[in-house]
C-alpha positions as CSV (number, residue, x, y, z in Angstrom):
1,X,21.7,6.2,-60.3
2,X,21.6,6.8,-56.3
3,X,19.4,4.0,-55.1
4,X,19.4,0.2,-53.6
5,X,19.1,-2.7,-55.8
6,X,19.1,-6.4,-55.4
7,X,19.6,-9.5,-57.4
8,X,18.5,-13.0,-56.1
9,X,20.1,-16.1,-57.7
10,X,18.8,-19.7,-56.9
11,X,22.2,-21.4,-56.6
12,X,20.6,-24.8,-56.4
13,X,18.8,-24.4,-59.7
14,X,21.4,-22.3,-61.1
15,X,18.9,-19.8,-62.1
16,X,17.5,-16.3,-61.1
17,X,14.9,-16.5,-58.4
18,X,12.0,-14.7,-59.7
19,X,8.9,-13.9,-57.7
20,X,10.9,-13.3,-54.4
21,X,9.0,-10.9,-52.0
22,X,11.5,-8.2,-50.9
23,X,10.9,-5.5,-48.1
24,X,13.1,-2.7,-47.4
25,X,13.2,-0.9,-44.0
26,X,15.1,1.9,-42.6
27,X,16.2,2.0,-38.8
28,X,14.3,5.0,-37.2
29,X,15.5,5.2,-33.6
30,X,15.4,1.6,-32.2
31,X,13.0,0.2,-34.6
32,X,12.8,-0.5,-38.4
33,X,10.4,1.3,-40.4
34,X,9.1,-0.2,-43.9
35,X,10.4,1.9,-46.9
36,X,9.0,-0.2,-49.7
37,X,8.2,-3.5,-51.0
38,X,8.7,-5.5,-54.2
39,X,9.0,-8.8,-55.7
40,X,12.0,-10.0,-58.0
41,X,11.4,-9.9,-61.8
42,X,11.9,-12.6,-64.3
43,X,15.8,-12.1,-64.0
44,X,15.6,-12.2,-60.1
45,X,16.1,-8.4,-60.0
46,X,14.7,-5.3,-58.3
47,X,16.3,-2.6,-59.9
48,X,15.3,0.3,-57.8
49,X,14.1,-0.2,-54.0
50,X,14.3,3.5,-53.4
51,X,13.2,6.2,-56.0
52,X,16.0,8.3,-57.7
53,X,17.2,11.1,-55.4
54,X,15.2,9.7,-52.3
55,X,17.9,7.7,-50.7
56,X,19.3,9.1,-47.3
57,X,22.0,8.0,-45.1
58,X,21.2,5.5,-42.5
59,X,20.9,1.8,-41.3
60,X,18.6,-0.4,-43.6
61,X,17.5,-3.8,-43.7
62,X,16.3,-5.8,-46.8
63,X,14.3,-8.8,-45.9
64,X,13.6,-11.6,-48.6
65,X,10.7,-13.9,-48.0
66,X,12.5,-17.0,-49.0
67,X,9.7,-19.2,-47.6
68,X,7.1,-17.8,-50.0
69,X,9.8,-18.3,-52.9
70,X,10.5,-22.0,-51.9
71,X,7.0,-22.8,-51.2
72,X,6.0,-21.7,-54.8
73,X,8.8,-23.9,-56.1
74,X,7.4,-26.8,-53.9
75,X,10.7,-27.1,-52.1
76,X,11.2,-27.3,-48.5
77,X,13.7,-24.8,-47.1
78,X,15.2,-24.3,-43.6
79,X,15.1,-20.4,-43.6
80,X,11.6,-18.8,-43.9
81,X,13.5,-15.5,-44.7
82,X,16.8,-13.9,-45.2
83,X,17.5,-10.5,-43.7
84,X,20.4,-8.0,-44.4
85,X,21.3,-5.1,-42.4
86,X,23.8,-2.6,-44.0
87,X,24.7,1.0,-43.7
88,X,24.5,3.8,-46.1
89,X,27.0,6.5,-45.5
90,X,27.1,8.1,-48.9
91,X,23.6,9.0,-50.2
92,X,24.9,9.8,-53.7
93,X,26.1,6.4,-54.3
94,X,24.4,3.3,-55.7
95,X,24.2,0.1,-53.4
96,X,23.6,-3.5,-54.9
97,X,22.9,-6.1,-52.3
98,X,22.7,-9.4,-54.0
99,X,21.5,-12.8,-52.4
100,X,22.7,-16.3,-53.3
101,X,20.2,-18.5,-52.2
102,X,19.6,-22.3,-51.5
103,X,16.9,-24.2,-49.3
104,X,19.7,-24.6,-46.7
105,X,21.8,-21.7,-46.7
106,X,22.5,-18.0,-48.3
107,X,25.3,-15.6,-48.7
108,X,25.4,-12.1,-49.7
109,X,28.1,-9.3,-50.4
110,X,28.1,-5.7,-51.7
111,X,27.8,-5.7,-55.5
112,X,28.3,-3.2,-58.0
């Protein structure tokens, strides 16, 4: 599979974060242009942000609407969004970009 996927875990609750709005953008010149959007499923995942065979090399940004997620949980959070910028150098590879989330912090890494 040659795509970009993500998984959001709410580490405060110890559960997947479902219903998190996610936007993927690609850098075009000096600005980012929207590629697609989705929301995490019941397991906190978006399995494919770019359709198979459509991934190209470049700089991408995933933005998670954490404010909407925490508002739906009736939780006050500090970060209204979390944005992660990364570079795709091999369009034939799969890129998994997880987010570990709490109301007052987040972290990420390149997953598999």
